[in-house]
Structures are given as structure tokens and as C-alpha cells.
N, C-alpha and C positions, 0 to 999 in steps of 0.2 A: 702634498705631492701625490700624483696618481700612481697607484700600485703597479700598473702595467709598465710605468717608466722607471720603476725602482729596481735597482740591482743590489744584491747582497753578495759581497766578496770576502772570502776568508784568505788572509795573507799569513803565510808561515815564513818566518825568517830564522836562519840558523847560521852560526859561524862564531869566530872569536869575539868574545864580549869586550867592550871597552865603553867608557863613558860617552854618552851622547847619541848612541845608536837609536834608542827608542824615541828620543827627542827629535832627531832628524827626520825619522819616518812619519811620526805623528804630525809634524809641522806641515808636511805635504798634504796630509788628509785635511788639516785645518784650512789650508789655502783653498781647497775645493768645498769647504763647509760640509764635509762628510760626517755622518753620525756613527760613532763607535758603539756597536751593540754588545761586544764582548772583547775582553783583552786579558791575556795571561802571559806570564814570563817566568822562565826558570833559568838558573845558571849552574852548570855542573862543571867544575874544574875549568872555569873561564870560557866555557862553551855556551853560547846563548841559544835559547829556544824561545822564540817570541811568536805569539799568535794574535792576530787582530781581525775581528769580524766587523766590517763596516757597511753602512748603507749609503748609497749615493744615487743621484739621477743617472739613468742609463746613458745619457748623452755625454757624461763626464768621465765615465769609468775608464775609457781607453786612455785618456790623458793622465788620469791618476795612476794607472798601472805603469804607463811609460815612465813617469817621473819617479815612481817608487823603484822601478827596475834600474834606472840610471843611478839613483842614490845608493841602492844596494851594491852596485858595482863599485862605486866610489868608496864605500865603507868596507868593501871586500867581504860581504856576507852573501849567503845564498837566499833567494826569495822565490816563493812559489805561490801562485794564485789559484784558488778553487771557487767556482761559482756555487752559491747556495740558493736553493729555491725558497720562495716564501713559505711553501708547505713544509719543507724541511725545518725551517726556522720556527714555525709555529708549533711543530711537534716537539722541538727542543725546548721551547718555552713551556709547553705543557708538562714536561718532566719536572719542572720546578716545584710542582705540587707534591711530588713524591718525597718519601722520607729520606733523610740523609743520616748516614752512620759514620762513625769514626772508628777505624781499626788501627790500633797502635801496637807495633812490634818492638820488643825491648830485650836487650841482652848484652853480654860483654862484646859480642860480635854477631853480626847477622850474615847469613849465607844465602846464596842463590837458591839452595835447596829449600830453606825455610820460606823465603819469599814466594817461590814457585808454588809451594804447598798451600800457603795462605791465599794467594790470588786464585788458585784453582777452586778453593772452597767458595770464594766470593763469586766467581763466575758461575759455579754450580747453583748458586742461589738466585741467578738471573739479575745480579747487581752490576752496576757500571762504576768503575773507578774514575772519579772526576779529577783528582789530583793526588800527588804523592810528594811529601816533603820530609826531609831529614831534620829531626829536632835536636840531635846531639852534634857535637863537633866531629871532625873527621877522625876515624879510628887510626891509631898509630900502626906503622908497619912492623916495628920491633916487637917481638913476642914478649920481651921483658917488660914492656910498657902496657901490655894488654891486661895485666892482672887486675888493674882498677879501671880499665877502659869501659866506656858505655856506648852502645849503639842503639839508636831509636829512629824508627821510620813511621810516619803517620799517613794512613790512606784515608782520603775522603771518598765515601762510597754513596751512590745515590740509587734509590729504588726501594721496592717493597720485597724483602726476602720471602722465599717460599715458606721457610720455617725458621724463624729467628732463634727459637730455643735449640733447634737441632744445629744451627750454625754455631751457636755458642758452645755447644758440647763438642763439636768437631774441632773448634779452635782450642779448647782446653785440653783435649786429648793430644792434639798436635804439639802444643807447647810442652807437654809432659814428655813426649817421645823425642822431640827434636831440641830440647834444652834451650828454650827461649820463653819469654813472657809475652802475652797478648791480651789486649783489652778490646772489647766491643762495646761501644756506647752509642746510643741514639743521640744525634746532634740536636738537642733541644735547647730552648732558652735557658733551662736550668744548668745544663752542662757548661754554658758560657759564663755563669755567675755563681760558681761554688763559693761559699763564704766561711764554712766551719769544717775543720778537720779534727776528728777525735781518734786518739791512739790508745791502744793497749800499751802497757809499759814493759812488762817482763817478756823477754824474747822478741820484742818488737822495737821499742826505743832503746832497750839495752839488751846485750847478748848474754843474758843470764836470767835465771829465776831467783829473785832475791830470797825467797823463803828457803830455797835450797842452800844459799850462802849462809843464812842465819843458822840453819840446821847443822851445817858442817861445824860452825863455831860451837854449837851446843852439843856436839857429839852424837847427833841423831841423823846424820846426813843421808845414809842409805834408806832409812825408814821413810823420811820425808820425801826424798827423791822418787821413790817408788809410788807413793801416793800421788805426787804431783803429776807424774807421767800418765797415770791412769785417769786422773781428772782431765788433763789436757786432751787426751784421746776420747773423752766423753764416755768412759767406761763406768765411772762412778759419779754420784751427785756432787756438784761443786761445793755446795754448802757443807755437806758432811765431811768432804775431804779437807776443806778449809779449817773447820773446827778441830779435826784430828791433828792436822799439822801444827796449828797454832798452839795447841795444848802441849805438844812435844818441845816447845821453845821455852817453857817455864823455867825461870831462874837465870836466863841469859842476861848479861850486863848490857845496859843501854849504850855504853861506849862502843860496843861492837857494831851497832847500827851506823854510828858516825864513820867508823873505819871503812865499812862496806860502801857507804854513800860516796865517800871521797875517792873511791877506786872503782866505781861502776864502769863496766866495759860498754861504752856507748856504741850503738850500731853504726856501721858505715853509712855515711851520707846524712846523718841526722842534723849535724851543724849546718851544712849547706841548705838542706831542706827548710829548716826552721827560719834561717835568715831570709830566704826567698819568700816564704809564706808570710812572714811578719812584714816584710817590705811591701808585699802585694796587698796587705790589708786583711788577710785571713785571720780568723780567730782559731786558736788551737786549744785542745783539751786532752788531758789524760783521764781515761776511764778504765780503771785497773782493778783486777782482783788481787793486786799486790797491796802495798802499804803506803799510806800518805807520807810517811817520813821520807821515803825515797822519791816519791812523786814530787814533793815540794822542793827537793834538791834539784831535780831536773827542771822544775818550773823556774827556779831562780837562775839556773845556768843558761837556759835557752829562751827565757821570756814567754813561757807558756801561760795562757790566760786562765785556764781552769784545771783543777786537780780534784778528782773524786776517786778515792780508794778506801782501803780498810785501815782502821785506826787500832793499833796494838795498845793494850792497857799496860801502863808502866807505873809501878809503885816502888818508891825508894830506890830508883835507878835500876830496877830489875823488871824483866817481862814476867807477867803473871800467868801466861798461858791462856789469857782471855783477850777478847776484842771489845771495842766500844762501838755501839751503833749498829746500823744495818749492814749486812754483808753485801759487797758489790759483786754480785754474780752476773750471769748472762742476761737475765731478765732486767736487772737493775741497770746494767749498762745501756740497754735499749731505751729504758725510761729516761735515763739521764741525757741521752742523745736528743730525744724529743724535747725534753725540758730546756736544754741549751739552745735548741733551734727557736723555741718560743721566746727565750730571754733575748736572743739576738735578732728577733723579729724577721726570721727567714723561713722559707719553705723547707720542709724536710728534704725535698729533692736537691737542695743546695748544699747538703751535708756530705761529708766523706768520712768513712770509718775504716781503720786499718788495725788488723789484729792477726794473731797466729793460732789461737786455741779454740777448742770447742765452745768455751764460754763466751767467745767473741761472735759466734754465729748470729745471735739475735740482733746485735748491734750492726753487723755487716749487712744483714737483710733489711734493716730499718733505714739505713742511710741511702741517700740518692746514689752514692757510689761506694760499694763495699769492696775492699781490697784485702785479700788474704796474703800476709807477708811471711815468706819462708815458713809456710804453715804446715801443720800436721795434715796427713793425707785426707782425713775426713773433712777438714775445713776447706782445703783446696778444692776438693771435689764438689763441695756445696756452694762455695762463693762464686760470684759472677766474674770477678777479676782476680788475678794473683800476680805477685812478684816473687820470684824465687832465684833469679840469676844475678841480681845486682843489689846495691844498698837501698836504704829507705828513700833516698832522693829520687828513686824511680817513680815515686808518687807524682813528682812534678811533671813528668812526661805524660802520665795518664790524664793530668789536668789540662795539658796542652802547652806547657812552657817550652821554649827553645833555649838551647844553651847560649845562643847569641843574645837573647833577651836577658837571661840571668846574669851573664858576665858584664853587660854594659849598664846594669843598674835599672833596667826597665822593670816596671811592676805590672805589666799587662800580659796575660797569656796570648799566645799567637793563634787566635781563632780565625 
């Protein structure tokens, strides 16, 4: 076809959505053998917004628009035609070489103030929003139902930011001041095929520090808790703090461990998250500075694939105040993450790590996606992504799952 005889026309259709609208309009384009160069559709509360960019011979364009106009009137939808020049189209095609970023907003509820602030930062980086989609179900209006509600919106953004590191810092500062979570990820091949998720255990998968629970039973709760808090804040060496705390447990009966394991307070969203990850073919692991006894309990409960934690020495049914093997500290967690990636034959960029303490930072930095979960201030400030407003199933949205995919049994993220 001669370029001079070619016309490019953008059609925008809006109105009440019903089955068959898109079919009826594209059938007209098919009758004239028009080529569809781009198409996109969204439905917000049964209101359709459909865009079609098509190419046709200039001699046919008048008849095509006339037939589309009559069909739109019949369907009771609004239609608008915009001519697009070849130069404009070629410039648009050229943008496809630019980077794409995924910005995910997450919280119990999302406000216009939060979205306005995020989009202002995006615009300030000279980036263009290609699409916006809601990943969660609709938020309930009743305040009593909001306690466990989740709201997540994902922006697909194209372009090369002026300063990606500064954009990340602005997002993290904004999320802290406006009480929502935000994730910035480059939309690479690896983001689309994450395969391994590694979790810290204490204060991540469970809402307690097990060593503190053991210490309470041993009558040394305050001493151990103080050491734990200093270690998680990164104020003292983890190995030193670990040995000090374990020594204080000497003489505790093994039966206490069983009692604690059977009553572990599992973090909100863990069951839902594990079910979805398993269904979707992800491998999961616990990499913990806690204890294997409790990690194995969670492994059995949720079908977790790997557990690496610390082994307490037990003789004659009593804790000796010593441990067996190498301490699983921050350095060791990062090593284990790399090892598991090798075992699973995946690139390290396909891994995700989730944790809350200072000893999780090496693991979070090593993973393709490191997420600080309800983390200590130092960890949240250092990690690239964080979740502080909802449960652990928030990880699913950072991966890209939609609630509709999760609820209907689909096992493919909505990329």
C-alpha cells in the first residue's frame, strides 16, 4: 500500500458496557480489511473505554467511519475519531525502545491525595503512564469491613527517569508520610518469571520472636528481649547476641517448644499467599536466624520447600544452652539464597526475599526483589521495597497477581 494513500485513525469509544460492543465494532473494520495497530480497553463500574488505532486505505476511511458511527448509535455508545499522522505514529513506535517501569501502590485504602502525589513524582521524572489497573477487588464502603480490606493499583510507566534512585527515595518517603506502600520495579524479563521466594520467619511469617517466647518460659524474658531488640536494630553483632540468648535458655524442657509451635501466631495473609505461590509453581524457603524446630512446623503446615535455621542442642529432653552447626546470620542467609537459586537452576534476579530485621538486609539486597515487611526503621530505609500497611499476602501484588486471578484458580500473574 502506498504510504501517501494510507490513513491512520484513532477511534475512542465510551459508554455503558455490554457484551458484544467490541465484537460489533471490529467486525466493521474487518469488512474493510483494516489493520489494527493498537487496541486497549478498560471497564470501570460498567462504563466502557475502548481505543482502537487502525490503518486503512484513504479511499475507504470515509465509509469505515460512517459505518462505525451508525453502529455506535445503535449500541448507544459515544464515538470519536482522531487522525494520526505517520510521523506521530513512528515517534510512538520509537518509544517502545524505552524502559518500562511498574509502580505498585498498596494499602488498606488508597486516596486521591496518595495517587496525586505518586503521579506528580512520575511526571517530574519525565515518565509517561501507559496504563493503570486495579489488582485488588473493590474496597467495601462499610468502615467495619475496612479493617482487613486491601487496595492495590498498578501503574505501567514508560521512559527513562531522570534519576531512578531519587525517584525511589521520593516514593519511600511518600509512603512513610502518607501511610501506604509503594513498589518501583523495572519491567524486565526477570520480573515476569520470579520463581523462588525466601522468607525470614520470626516477625515475618509469624507475629513473634520465638526466642523471646522460649525465654519467657525459662524466666529470662526481659534479658533476652532486650538483646533481641538491639540485634534486630543492628546495634550489636547478631552472632554474639545469638549465643548470649541461647545460653540463657539452658535447662528449658523440650516439651515447651512443642507447646509454642502449636500456638504460633501466624501473620495475616500467610495462608492465602502460600496457597497461591504453591499453585503458581513458586518454590518457597524459610531462611531464619530462629530455630529449625519451628521452621519445620511451618514447613509442614504450609508446604514450604526449604528450611534453613539454627539447631538447638537438646540432651535428655533439655536445652543445653548451646547450638549445633553454623549460625544462620545475615551473611549466611544471603549465601543460602544464592545456593537455592543454583539448586533451582534460576537466575538470582528471579528470586524474592522478605524480612524485617537488620540481619535480613544482605538477603534483601541479594534477591532480585527484596521486600522489607513491617520492618525496623533501618531496614525499611535501606530496602528497595516495603510492606507496612497490610498482611504478607501483599507480596502477591508486588509480583503482579490480581485478586480475580487468585480467586478463580488461575496460576499466572497478570503481566
